[in-house]
C-alpha positions, 0 to 999 in steps of 0.5 A: 331601659330607655326610661331609666337612661332618661331618668339618670340623665335628668338626675345628672342635669338637675345636679349639674344646675344645682352645683353650678348655682352653688358654685357661684355663691360665696362660701363661708368656710373654705375647709368644707367637706366635698359633697359633690364633684361636678363635671360637664362637656363632651358627649363622645366619652359620656357612656364611659363617664356615666359608667365609672362615675356611678361606680365611684359614687357608690364606692366612695359615697361622694356624688359625681355628676356629669352633664353631656353638653358638648366639649364647647359647653364644658370648656365654657363651664370651666372658664366660668368656674361653675364645674370642678372639671370640664371635658373635651375631645379637643384640647385647648390651643395656645390661644384658647389657653391664654383666654382662660382666667387661670392656667389649666391642665389636660388629663387624658382619660381614654381613647375612642374613634369617630366613625362614619355611620350610615343608614342604608337598606340591608346594612351593607359593609362599605369602604371609604377613601379620603376622597369619598369622605371629602365628596360626601361630606362636602356635598359633591357626591349626592347619591349612594349609587354614585360611580365613585362610591361603587368603584371603591365598593365593587359588588355592593348593591348600592341603592338609588337613594339621596345622601343626607349628611348629618352633623353636630349643631352644637360646639363639639369635640367630636366635630373637631376630631372629624374635621381635624382628620378631614383637614389633613386628608383634603386640601379643599376641606382645609381651605373651605371648612377647616377644623374646629368645634363648630363649623359652617357646613355646606350641606346636611342637617344638624343635630345636638350631641352624639345621641342626637346625630345617632338618632337622626341617622337611625331614623333617616334612610340614606343618612350618613354622619360622624359619631363616637363609635360607642353610639353606633355600636349601641344602636346597631348602626353600620360604620364604614371602613376608612382607608388610612395612610398605609392604604389599608381599610380599617374598622374602628376597634380596640386594636385599631384605635390603640394602634393609632396612639403608639406615638409620642405624647408631649408632657402637656398631653395635647396631641392629635392622633388623626390620620395616623401613620400606623399601618393597622391604625384607625385614622379618626381616633383620639384621646379625650381629656378632662381639664382642670385649673392647676391652682385649685384655690378659686371661688372659695373652693375648699381644700377637700373639694380640690383634693377629691377632684384630683383623687377622682381623676387619679382613679380614672387613669388607674389600671383598674378603671382603665379596664372598664373602657373596653366594656363600653367600646373605648380603648384604655390609655397606653402606659406612657399616656397614664404616666404623663397623666399622673405627672400632670396631676402632680402639678395641681396646687392649692394655695401654691402647695402641691396636693397630696 
């Protein structure tokens, strides 16, 4: 199975490089039929994207390739206009929007959780308060048998074992989600580290992508790190219950992630869900987005290329495709978010005219 997964990843990577190379060349025909839809970016939703893009390729006879290069890489690829869509767990700020060479749109595709995953003997179930999260990830709490951890986890046999923090070394939307949460619950974190896709970590070791962090955690006794929940569940890595604003300790689940998304979504869909006020909500939940240019006539793109890109994304937010989210440990978009996503897609144009 691992060999097949590696082969599939390699095929996607090669297709991405070929597509990126072709995207930079002048095309002689702007009415050419689309042969490939190419995207790149976040690893957080990649298991979901890999699953549905294989289905779409089979059903539509149109190859969809996706390179999990991190949210930062996805945004850069879109900025350089070498992909049809970028993917990011961190929506672009107003400043970042202004830096793009054209107006871009955000389309939410699913919901997910970022978890505190750890490697301890016996895989004990642990609870973490925001204060413990601050202490561990800022390097103030350095051993698993620290009295502060024990006080929140009475009766748990905590080993005398050094804590190794594992973080993302690449530009990462997962890092943004995690640090966005930490900046809301810890004034010290906000002042010293802040929120962003790439941070200066005070402690720990870096790894690339969600797969890299998950792999490092699973291979390092005493490790703790933040990853998309699917990566923890797939590898059997235990995750902590996190105390939310209501004081409840919540595990990531379909129900708790969905509960975090019951608030209002703005018309442009850019919204943070972290540190939710929902009593049953998991506090490190987030939407993830595909990002495209509003005006699709660039780099001599054909009308069909633009049409097929929008058709694909409409299919992703459809009821049938959203049902696939739960099969890989994500949560479907709320109905209100689907409506906002479709309204955003209706704004896409080609040579100034709305795509049909």
